[in-house]
N, C-alpha and C positions, 0 to 999 in steps of 0.2 A: 412695368408690365412683366408678368412672370414669363419665364423662358418657354414653358410648355404651351402657354397661350399664344405666344408669338409664332411658335412652330406650327401650331394648329391652324392659325390664320393663313400662313404661307401655304401649307399643304391643301387647305380648303380652296383657296383661290386657284392653285394649280390644278386641282382635281375638277373643280366646277367649270373651268374654262378650257379643259383638255389641253392646256399648254399653248393655246392659240393667242392668248393675250400675254404679251411680255410686260411685266410690271416696270414702272419707272424706278430706276435705281435709287432715286432720292427717297422714295417712300420706304423701301425696304431698309436702307441704311439708317434712316431715322428710327424706324420701328425696332431694328435690331441693335441699334447703338445704345448701350446702357450708360454711356458717359454723359456728363453735363458738358455741352460744347464750350461754355466759357471756362470751365475747369480745365479741359484738355488744351485749349488755346493758351491759357496761362502757363500750364506745365510745359508745353512745347517751347514756348518763348523762353522760359527759365532754363531749359536744358540746352539751349542753343549754344554753339561754340563761338558766337560773335559777341563782342563787347558793345554795349550801347554807347553811341557817341552823339552828343548834342552839339549844335553849332555854337551855342553860347559859351560852353566850357572851353572852346578852342579858338576864341576870337583872337587870342594873342599869337596864334600860330602864324607863320609867314604866308601861308597860302590858304585862304578861306575856302576857295573853290575845291581844293583837294580834300579838305575836312568834310565838306558837305557831300562830296562824291563818295567818300569812304563810308559815311553814315548811310547814304542812299543805297549803296551796294549791300551793306550789311542787312538793311531792312528787307531788301529784295530776297536775299538768301534765307532769311528767317521765314519769310512767307513761303518760299518754295519747299522748305522742310527737307527731310532726309530722303524722301522718295522721289520728288520731282527735281530737286536741285542738281544731283549728280547727272541726270539725264540731259538736262537742257543747259548746263553750265557753260560749255564751250561756245554754243551759239549765242547765249545771252551775253557773255563777256565780249565776244567779237562783233556782234551786230547791234543788239538792243542797248546795252549799257553805254556805248559811246554816244549814241543818239540821245539817250536820257541825260547824260552828262552835258551835252551841248545845250539841251533845253534848259537845264538847271542854270548853267552859266549865263545864258541869254536872259532868263527871267530875273536872276539875282542882279544882273547889271542894270536892270530897269528900276530896282528898288532904291529909294533914297538912302544916302549913306548913313543918316542918323537912325534909320529903321533896320538896318542890317543887323545891329546888335540884338534885336528882338526876334530874329528868325530862329526857328527850330523845326525839327523833323519829328513827325509822330513816330512813336516807338512801338506800336502794337499793330502789325499788319492783321487784316481780317482773315479768318480761317473759313472752314467749310467750303462754300462755293462763292463767297463774296469777292468783290473785285479789288478792294483797296490794298495797295502795296504800302505807300506812305504819302503824306501830305507835307508840304513845306508851308508853314504858317507863321503869323506874327503872334508871339506869346501874349502881348498886351491886349490886342484887339480880338484874339482868337479867330482871326479871319485867315482863311487859306489863300495863298498866292497861287499855288499849283498843286494839282492832285494827280498822282501816278497810279494807274490801275492796270490790272490784267484780267481779261475775260476769257473764259473757255468757250470756244466756238466749235460746233459740230457741222462739218461740211459734208453733204451727202456724197457718198462714194469715195471720199478722201479720208475722212477720219476727224480727229480732234486737233485743234490748233489753240495755242495760247496767243491771244491778241493783246499786245501791249500798247497802251495809249495814255494820254494825259488830258487834263481839263485845266483851263485857265480862269482866273477870277475876272479877267477883262471882259469875257463874254458870259459871265454868270454861270460858268461851268456847263454850258449847254452844248458845246461842240466837242466831238471826239477828235483829237489830233493823234494820228497813228504814229507809232514808233516802229512797228514791225510785228511779224508773227513767227512763232516757232511751232513746228509740227510735233505733236506728241505721238500718236499712233491711232489705230482704228479702235483700240480699247479705251474705255472710259478712264480718264485720269483720276488719280486719288485726290482727296480733299487737300486744300492748302493747309500748311503747317503740319502735315502728317509725315 
């Protein structure tokens, strides 16, 4: 869409509603966003300072749990991007990640020893406003064992929170298991991977 047309639409809506209707930020961001979302997600992931780690490549390492935790932490920080990551880093490292690591250890302990060699972590967290951080899955069956997500919640009078949770294959991913929340601010947070 041409720039002049976008600006005309924004001005027309503001003029016609006398500023009484505040537009949803998603509409305007998508209208004004000239980039292809999949292209921006790929370029952000490529410019990340983290090295991709898969579980299979490091099975020979002495501590499988440590390798998985390292890969999980890297995927989380790729999702946070350069705008959200530095703001929530301390609280994530102190509160959320230890709980995440405990859940990973507990879930991996339940996996049969012959299937552990097939475990892997998804390497592309979702951007925009989608929840996926990473999934731990079986590469042969492509079935997820555990899914880690973060959702942005707006609480009236309080502001925006990042709600970290996970889903298990045992209950067909139907329940949310809470890991914790991190307060952002009263302002709308940026998109993931930004």
